[in-house]
C-alpha positions in Angstrom: 29.5 110.1 127.3 31.9 113.1 127.9 35.4 113.3 126.6 37.1 112.3 129.9 35.0 109.2 130.3 35.6 108.3 126.6 39.4 108.5 127.0 39.2 106.5 130.3 37.1 103.7 128.8 39.2 103.6 125.6 42.3 103.1 127.7 40.7 100.3 129.6 39.5 98.7 126.4 43.0 99.0 124.8 44.6 97.3 127.8 42.2 94.4 127.8 42.7 93.9 124.1 46.5 94.4 124.1 47.5 92.1 127.0 46.1 88.8 125.6 47.8 89.6 122.3 51.1 90.3 124.0 50.8 87.1 126.0 50.0 85.1 123.0 53.1 86.3 121.2 55.3 84.9 124.0 55.9 81.2 124.3 58.4 78.8 125.9 61.9 79.5 124.4 64.7 77.1 123.7 67.8 78.5 125.3 71.4 77.7 126.3 72.6 77.7 129.9 75.8 79.0 131.3 77.3 75.5 131.1 76.3 75.2 127.4 73.4 72.8 127.9 70.0 73.2 126.2 67.2 74.4 128.4 63.8 75.9 128.3 62.8 79.5 129.3 59.2 79.2 130.4 56.6 81.6 129.1 55.5 82.7 132.6 59.1 83.6 133.6 59.7 85.6 130.5 56.4 87.5 131.0 57.2 88.3 134.6 60.6 89.6 133.5 59.1 91.7 130.7 56.3 93.2 132.8 58.9 94.4 135.4 61.1 95.9 132.8 61.2 99.6 131.9 62.9 99.0 128.5 61.9 96.4 126.0 62.6 92.7 125.7 62.3 91.0 122.3 62.7 87.5 121.0 62.7 85.7 117.7 59.5 86.5 115.9 59.6 90.2 116.9 59.6 92.4 113.8 62.9 94.0 114.8 64.7 90.8 115.9 66.9 90.2 112.9 68.2 93.7 113.0 68.5 93.8 116.8 70.7 90.7 116.9 73.3 92.1 114.6 76.7 93.1 115.9 79.6 95.0 114.4 81.5 92.0 113.2 79.2 90.2 110.8 81.1 86.9 111.1 79.2 86.3 114.4 75.7 85.6 113.0 74.1 84.4 116.2 70.5 84.1 117.5 70.0 84.9 121.2 66.8 83.7 122.9 66.2 87.2 124.3 67.5 90.8 123.8 66.9 93.1 126.7 67.2 96.8 125.9 67.9 98.5 129.3 66.9 102.1 129.9 68.0 102.4 133.6 70.2 100.9 136.3 67.1 99.1 137.6 66.7 97.5 134.2 70.2 96.2 134.3 69.7 94.8 137.8 66.5 93.0 136.7 68.3 91.6 133.6 71.2 90.3 135.7 68.8 88.8 138.3 66.8 87.1 135.5 69.9 85.7 133.8 71.4 84.5 137.1 68.1 83.0 138.3 67.6 81.2 135.0 71.3 80.2 134.8 71.2 81.7 131.3 74.1 82.3 128.9 74.7 86.1 129.1 76.2 88.6 126.7 76.5 92.3 127.4 76.4 94.8 124.5 77.3 98.5 124.5 78.6 99.4 121.0 78.8 95.8 120.0 82.3 96.2 118.6 83.8 93.0 120.1 86.0 91.6 117.3 85.6 88.1 118.8 81.8 88.3 119.0 81.5 88.3 122.8 78.7 90.9 122.7 76.3 88.3 121.3 75.4 84.6 121.8 73.3 81.7 120.5 70.4 80.8 122.8 71.3 83.2 125.6 70.4 86.8 126.5 71.9 90.0 125.2 71.8 92.7 127.9 71.9 95.7 125.6 72.9 99.1 127.0 72.7 101.2 123.8 69.7 103.2 125.0 71.6 104.6 128.0 73.5 107.5 126.4 73.6 110.4 128.9 76.8 112.4 129.2 77.6 115.0 131.9 80.5 117.3 131.7 81.7 119.0 135.0 84.1 121.7 133.9 84.7 122.9 137.4 86.1 119.6 138.5 87.3 118.7 135.0 85.4 115.4 134.9 83.0 113.8 132.5 80.5 111.0 133.4 79.1 108.9 130.6 76.5 106.2 130.6 77.5 102.7 129.5 75.7 102.9 126.1 77.7 105.9 124.9 79.9 105.8 121.9 83.2 107.7 121.6 81.4 110.2 119.5 78.8 110.8 122.2 81.6 111.6 124.7 83.9 113.6 122.3 81.0 115.7 121.1 80.4 116.9 124.6 83.9 117.4 125.8 85.9 118.7 122.8 83.9 122.0 122.4 85.2 122.9 125.8 88.8 122.1 124.9 89.0 118.9 126.8 89.2 115.2 125.9 89.4 111.7 127.3 92.0 109.7 125.4 90.0 106.9 123.9 90.0 104.9 120.7 90.2 105.7 117.0 86.8 104.8 115.6 83.9 107.1 116.7 81.2 104.5 116.7 83.1 102.3 119.2 81.3 101.8 122.5 82.9 103.6 125.5 82.2 100.7 127.8 84.0 97.8 126.1 86.9 100.0 125.0 87.5 101.2 128.6 87.1 97.9 130.3 89.7 96.4 128.0 92.2 99.2 128.7 91.6 101.6 125.9 94.3 102.5 123.4 93.9 105.5 121.1 95.5 108.4 119.3 96.4 110.4 122.5 97.7 107.5 124.6 101.4 108.4 124.5 100.7 111.8 126.0 97.7 111.1 128.3 97.9 107.3 128.9 95.3 104.6 128.3 91.6 105.3 128.8 91.7 103.4 132.1 94.6 105.6 133.3 92.1 108.5 133.2 89.2 106.6 134.9 88.2 108.1 138.2 85.3 105.9 139.2 82.6 103.6 137.9 79.0 102.6 138.9 78.6 98.9 138.5 76.0 96.1 139.0 77.8 92.9 139.9 76.6 89.4 139.3 74.6 89.3 142.5 72.5 92.2 141.2 73.9 94.7 143.7 74.7 98.3 142.6 78.1 99.4 143.8 80.5 102.3 143.3 84.1 101.6 142.7 87.1 104.0 142.9 90.4 104.2 144.6 88.6 104.9 147.9 85.5 102.7 147.5 85.7 99.0 146.6 89.3 99.5 145.4 89.8 95.8 144.5 86.8 96.1 142.0 88.1 99.4 140.7 91.5 97.8 140.0 89.8 94.9 138.2 87.7 97.0 135.8 90.7 98.9 134.6 91.7 96.3 132.0 90.0 93.2 133.3 87.2 93.5 130.8 83.5 92.8 131.6 84.3 90.0 134.0 83.0 91.4 137.3 79.6 93.0 136.4 78.0 95.5 134.1 79.4 99.0 134.5 76.4 101.5 134.3 78.5 104.7 134.1 82.1 105.8 133.9 83.7 109.0 135.3 87.0 110.2 133.7 89.4 113.0 134.2 89.4 115.5 131.4 92.6 116.3 129.6 93.3 119.6 127.9 93.1 119.8 124.1 93.0 123.5 123.2 90.3 124.3 120.7 89.7 120.5 120.3 92.4 120.5 117.6 95.5 118.5 116.7 98.1 118.7 114.0 98.3 115.8 111.6 100.9 114.6 109.1 100.1 112.0 106.5 102.6 110.4 104.1 101.3 108.0 101.4 103.8 105.8 99.6 103.9 103.2 96.8 104.2 99.7 98.2 107.5 99.1 96.5 109.1 101.2 99.3 107.5 99.2 102.1 110.7 97.5 103.5 112.6 100.8 103.7 109.7 102.5 105.4 109.3 99.7 107.9 113.0 100.0 108.8 112.7 103.8 109.2 109.5 103.4 111.3 110.9 101.0 113.9 114.1 102.9 114.1 112.6 106.4 114.5 109.7 105.5 116.7 111.9 103.7 119.2 112.7 107.1 120.8 110.4 110.1 120.2 108.6 112.7 122.3 105.4 111.7 124.1 103.4 114.4 122.3 104.0 112.6 118.9 102.0 109.6 117.8 103.3 107.7 114.8 101.4 104.9 113.1 102.5 102.9 110.1 100.4 100.6 108.0 99.2 99.2 104.7 95.9 98.5 103.0 94.8 96.9 99.8 91.7 98.4 98.1 89.2 95.5 97.7 88.0 96.9 94.3 91.0 98.2 92.5 93.7 96.0 94.0 95.9 99.0 94.5 98.0 98.8 97.7 99.2 101.7 99.8 101.6 102.3 102.6 101.1 105.2 105.0 102.8 107.0 107.9 100.4 108.8 110.0 101.5 111.3 112.7 99.7 113.3 115.3 101.2 116.2 117.2 99.7 117.8 120.4 101.2 121.1 121.4 102.3 124.5 120.1 101.1 124.6 116.5 104.1 126.7 115.5 106.5 124.0 116.5 104.7 121.1 114.7 106.4 121.3 111.3 109.9 121.1 112.9 108.8 118.4 115.3 107.5 116.2 112.5 110.0 117.2 109.9 112.1 113.9 110.0 108.9 111.9 109.5 107.2 113.9 106.8 110.4 114.3 104.8 111.2 110.6 104.7 111.5 108.9 101.4 109.6 109.7 98.2 105.9 109.8 99.2 103.1 110.0 96.6 101.6 112.7 98.8 102.5 114.3 102.1 100.9 117.1 104.1 100.7 118.6 107.5 97.5 120.2 108.6 95.4 121.2 111.6 92.2 119.3 112.2 89.4 119.1 114.7 90.0 116.0 116.8 86.4 115.0 116.6 86.7 114.8 112.8 90.0 112.9 113.1 88.2 110.3 115.3 85.8 109.6 112.4 88.4 109.2 109.6 88.5 105.4 110.1 84.8 104.9 110.6 84.0 103.8 107.0 86.9 101.4 106.9 85.5 99.9 110.1 81.9 99.7 109.0 79.2 97.8 110.8 78.2 94.3 109.7 81.1 93.5 107.4 82.8 90.2 108.1 86.1 90.7 109.9 89.1 88.6 110.8 91.5 90.9 112.7 94.0 90.0 115.3 96.7 91.8 117.3 99.8 91.3 119.4 102.2 93.4 121.4 105.8 93.8 120.4 108.6 94.2 123.0 111.4 94.4 120.4 111.5 94.7 116.6 112.4 91.5 114.8 113.1 92.0 111.1 111.8 88.5 110.5 108.3 89.8 111.3 108.5 92.3 108.4 109.7 89.5 106.1 106.7 87.3 107.0 104.3 90.2 106.8 105.4 91.3 103.3 105.7 87.7 101.9 102.1 87.1 102.6 100.7 90.5 101.8 98.7 90.3 98.6 95.5 91.5 96.9 92.4 89.4 97.0 89.3 90.7 95.2 86.4 91.4 97.5 88.6 91.4 100.7 89.8 94.7 102.1 93.2 93.8 103.7 94.4 96.2 106.4 97.1 96.4 109.0 98.8 98.9 111.2 101.5 99.2 113.9 101.2 101.8 116.7 103.9 103.0 119.1 103.2 102.4 122.8 105.4 104.0 125.4 105.1 107.5 126.7 102.6 107.9 129.4 101.5 104.3 129.1 104.9 103.2 130.6 104.5 105.6 133.5 102.2 103.2 135.2 103.5 100.1 136.8 102.7 96.7 135.3 100.7 95.8 138.5 99.1 99.3 138.7 96.1 98.0 136.6 95.3 94.6 135.0 96.4 95.9 131.6 99.7 94.2 130.8 102.4 95.4 128.4 103.2 98.7 130.0 106.7 98.4 128.7 105.7 97.0 125.3 107.1 99.1 122.4 104.5 98.5 119.7 101.2 96.9 118.9 100.6 95.2 115.6 97.2 94.4 114.1 96.6 92.5 110.8 93.5 91.3 109.2 90.8 91.9 106.6 87.1 92.3 106.0 84.6 91.3 103.4 80.9 91.1 102.6 80.5 87.8 100.8 79.4 85.3 103.5 80.4 82.4 101.3 84.0 83.5 101.6 84.1 83.5 105.4 85.6 80.1 105.9 88.3 80.7 103.3 89.2 84.1 104.6 89.2 83.0 108.2 91.7 80.3 107.3 93.7 83.0 105.5 93.8 85.1 108.7 94.7 82.2 110.9 97.5 81.1 108.6 98.8 84.6 108.4 99.0 84.9 112.1 100.7 81.5 112.5 103.6 83.1 110.6 103.6 86.4 112.6 103.0 85.2 116.1 106.5 83.8 116.8 108.0 87.2 116.2 105.6 89.0 118.7 105.2 89.0 122.4 103.0 86.2 123.8 100.6 88.9 125.0 97.6 90.8 123.6 95.7 94.0 124.2 92.5 92.1 125.3 90.2 94.1 123.0 92.1 92.6 120.1 91.1 89.0 120.9 89.7 87.1 117.9 89.8 83.4 118.4 92.4 82.8 121.1 91.7 80.2 123.7 91.4 80.5 127.5 95.0 79.5 128.1 96.2 82.4 126.0 94.0 84.8 128.0 95.6 83.7 131.2 99.1 83.9 129.7 98.4 87.3 128.3 97.4 88.8 131.7 100.7 87.4 133.1 101.5 88.4 136.7 98.1 90.1 137.1 96.0 87.0 136.3 96.1 85.6 139.9 94.8 88.8 141.4 92.0 89.0 138.7 90.9 85.5 139.7 90.6 86.5 143.3 88.3 89.5 142.3 86.3 87.2 140.0 85.8 84.7 142.8 84.5 87.5 145.0 82.1 89.3 142.6 81.2 86.6 140.0 81.9 83.1 141.4 79.5 81.4 139.0 81.0 83.1 135.9 77.7 84.7 134.8 79.9 87.1 132.8 81.8 84.6 130.8 81.6 86.1 127.3 84.7 88.2 127.4 88.5 87.7 127.7 87.4 85.4 130.5 88.8 85.2 134.0 87.7 81.8 135.2 86.7 81.6 138.8 88.2 78.9 141.0 85.5 78.6 143.7 
C-alpha cells in the first residue's frame, strides 16, 4: 500500500470510528422553552444542528462545559442545555433558526459582561460570539468595522496606533457588542458622545434568521432600535463606527487620592464643579474599600483631551482641591488607561452592582450613601459618579432609544466577593443600599447597568422611546426570541 492510499484509508477508518462515538455522546436533553416550560431537545435534532455548524456545539458532559458556561458575574451560576460557538454569520443564522424552531430559551454572549446575567440561562442555548474577533480599520474613510465577538481591547489595539479611537467603555475585556447595543458610556463620551452616537451601520441577523444591513439609509427603523435598545431585535454580527482623533493615542490624566474623612467636602466640590465644565474634561469621583485591609479611599479622576501644554491649567482647580494623600498629572497611552480598572472588574467574582441617572444633585443622596458606607471583610465595595453632558446632550432624546440625554450624572454603587456562601447576604446588602439611594435619583437607568430590576422599570426607563421600540420589536422579533436583555416585550 503506497502512502497516498494509506492516508486515504486511514481517514475513512477514522471517520467510521469517530461518528458512532460522537453520536453516542449526544442524547436527549432536558431544556427550557421561551415560555419557561420544561421541554426535551431530541438527540436527532441536536445532531442535525451540530453537523450543519461550522463552529462547535457543546452540552453538559463535554470536558469544557463547566468552563464554557461561566460568565463575568459569578453570581449567575447557570447551566444551559447547549452552548453554540459561532465562527461565521452562517453559524449565527443556523443557531437562531434552531432556537426559533425548537422554541428554546435563548441567550446571546459576546464578552459575557452582563451584570444581570442576561448572557447565560438555565436550560436554554447560549449563542456565543467570542470566536468572531476580526477588526478592519479603514483610514481613508476613518471607519472601523469589528466583529461581534471583539472586546474593547481588540478594537482599541487596532485603532489607537493610528491616532484614532471609538469612544467606548472603561474596562478593556468588555465585549463591544453588549456595550454598544446598550448605548455605550465611557471615558471620552463628553467630547465624542456615546458609542452609539459614533455608530455608522451594523450587520444583523434578526429573529427570522434573515441577514440584514441597518444604517440611516437602509432599514433605518432597525438602525434606530439597535442604538440603545439592547439585543432585542436580533444578533448584530458586525459594527462599523466613525473614528475620532486621539493624537498619538494619548490622554492627560489627573488623579487625587484622599482620606475618607474628607468625603463630604469632596462630594460637595465634585457636584458643584462638574455642573459646568468643558467638554474635553471628564471628571469621576468615587470610593472603594479594600476587601483585605479595610482601608477606604476617595478619588477624583480627571481626563483631559487636547493641547498637552494647556492641561495643567485646565485641571488646576480639580487637582489643587483639598488635602489629597497623593496627586499627580501625567500623560498616558489611552489603551493602558482602558486597562486600569480590569483587575477591579475581574471575571467570575460575584457582583452586585446597580446604577441610576441623576438629573439634579440632592444632598440627601450623599447622606444616605455615606451613612451606609462601611468595610466588610471579603467584600470589595466600590462606587463612582460620572458626569454626563457635553456631546451626549447634543443628541435629541428621541434621536436614539438611549434616554437621559439631559441627565447630569450617573451613579453606580455595589460590591463584589468570592465566597459563594455570602452571596445571599451580600445581595440583600446591595438591595437594601439601593432602597435608600433610589428615591434621590432619576427613575431611569443606563440599560447596561441593570441588575435585578423588573420589566415595569425597563419600560419606565425607556420613557417616551418605549412605544417606538415596541413597534420595532413587533416587526423583527414578534415571538420575543431575544428576551434575555432589558426586554422590550412585543404586543402582537
